[in-house]
Structures are given as C-alpha cells and as structure tokens.
N, C-alpha and C positions, 0 to 999 in steps of 0.2 A: 824356762828358756826360749829364746827367739828361735824360730825356724830358720834353717838354713837353706837358702834357695840357689841352686845352680843352673847355669844354662849349658846347653851343648847343641852340637848339630844333630839333628834326629837321624835314626837308622830304621831299617825295615822292621827292626823289633818294635818300634814305636807306632806301627801303622795302626793297629786296633785302638790305642789309647787317643791317637789324633782323629780317627773317624768318630769314637764316640765324644769327644770334646766338640769337634766342629757340629757334629749332628744335633747336639743340645742347642747349639746357637741358631743353627738352620731352622729347626723346628719353631723358634722364636721369630724367625723372619729377620733376623739381623746379621747373618753370614751366609754365604752362598754354600750349599751343600757339596761335598766333596765324596766320591765314592772310594771304596777301599783301593780299586785299581788305579784310581788317579792318584791317591795318596802314594801308593808305591812308585808309580811313574815319576812323581815330583818330590820324592822323599829327601833329595838331595838339596832343594829349596827350603826345608823346614829346620827350624830350632825347637827345642823344648825346654821348659823349665821343670825342674825335679825339687821335691821337697822329700827327703827320706827315701831316694831311689823310686819316688812314685811320680809320673808324669802329672803335672797339675796345671802346665799352660803350655802354649804353643803359638807360633807365628811363621810367616814365611816370607820370602822375598821373591818378587816374580818380575823379571827384567821386562820391561816395555819398550825400550828403545837404547841407542848407544850410550846414553848418559842417565836414563831414567829408569828407576825401579819401584816398584810398590810392595809396601808392607800390607800382608792379608793375612786372612784367617788367624787372626790375632785374639786370643782369649785364653780364659783360665777356669779351672773347675770351681764350681761354686763351694763356698767355706774357705777359699784361701785369698779373698780380697784382703787389701790393707797389709800385705807382706812385701809390696814393691815388686810384684813378680811382672806387671805390665811394663814398668820402668825397666827392670833387668832384660826383658825381652826385647824392647826396642833398642836399648842401648847394644845389645849383642848383635841385632839385625843392621844397625846403624855401622858397627864395626865391620861387619861382613859386607856391606855395600860398598865402604872405604876400600877394603881389601880387594873388591873387584873392580875398583877404578870407576865407580859409579857415585856421581856427585849430587844427583837430584833424587830425593825420597819422597814419594807421594803415599797417600792412603784416602780411601774414602771411609767415612766414619759416622757414628752418632756419638761418639764420645770426643767431642772437639776439645773441651777443656783438658783431658788427658793429654792429648796430642800436643796442645799448646804449651802445657807445663814441660813437655820434651822439646821444645824448641821449634815446634812446627807452627805454620801460619796458614789461615784461611786462604784459600785462592778459588777462582772460578773453575769449576770441574771441565768446563769446555776447553781449557788449556792442555788437556790431556787426550787428544784424539786417539792415541795409542791405546788408552784403556777403554775408551768408548767401543772401538772396533775390535778389541780383544775378548772383553768379558760383558760389556754392557749390552752388545747386540743380543745377547742370549739371556738377560735377565727379565724376570717377571715385572719388575719395576722400572723397565728402560724408558718408558714415557712419563713416568711419575716418580722419578729417583728422588729420595728425600735424604741421602746421605751427602755429607759435606766434605769437600775435597780439602785436603791439608798438603802442605809441601814444606820440607826442609832441604836448604842446599847445604852440601857437606863441604868443609875447606878441603 
C-alpha cells in the first residue's frame, strides 16, 4: 500500500519535530539552524507533511517584501524520499503564498533540479537584496555562498 502524505499548517505541538528535522540538515551545513524558541515564534510560517500522523517533512514561508516570499527550511526525514513529500510541501506553500497575495516566491537551494521541476527558474541571487539584508548578513557562508537562487512568479 502507498503511504498517504498529508500537509497542514504547523502548530506548537510540532516544534520538537521541526527542531529535530531542521537540526539534522543544519549539522550537514545545508540549512540554517533554528532554535526551539525561534520555531515557537515563527510556527505560523511553517507547514508540515505527515505520514500516519508522524511529521516527516516541513517547510516555511518567510515574507521578504510586499510581494516577495521565501520558501525555507524545506526538508524531510530520511527514509521518506520518493513519496512526493517535497512536491506536496512546495505546492502547499505556493498556495499559502497566493492566499496571502504574494506573487513572487524565491528560494536559495542546492536542489536546483527539484525546484525547476516545480516551475522555478534559476536567477541571480543579487536581485533579492531583501534576502541579503535579512538572513545572509548573519550566515557563515555570507562571502562564499554556494546556494543557487530560484524564483517562481505566481499568477
């Protein structure tokens, strides 16, 4: 039987699962770490993916400007790849952006092919000064960033 993946907005009951998932990526140097306190403060920006009522993926939307939002903290638990979890999370986040009246969705990523399959296009990251001044100024990779910027404009 195929696993059923559901996505929903995150709640405070999800903080520990989010922390564990994000921490795993942060230790690999592919995601910025988030403290439990920060996750509690930002919980309204997160969505989670579940299989059998267990959180197996997450992502968040972070507003950078009047019409620009970033998908960040997008990841999943090892062992759940190939179930379409990433695609479902991005689809859910894009719908959230539309509902908020935001039409430009960007991400900084190492998974360019994944985002391209979801309708994003590679762009020059310097076109996002909002991102640079919000997060990049505090990043250890600030002067040697190897992430690729992608953008999707919503109708």
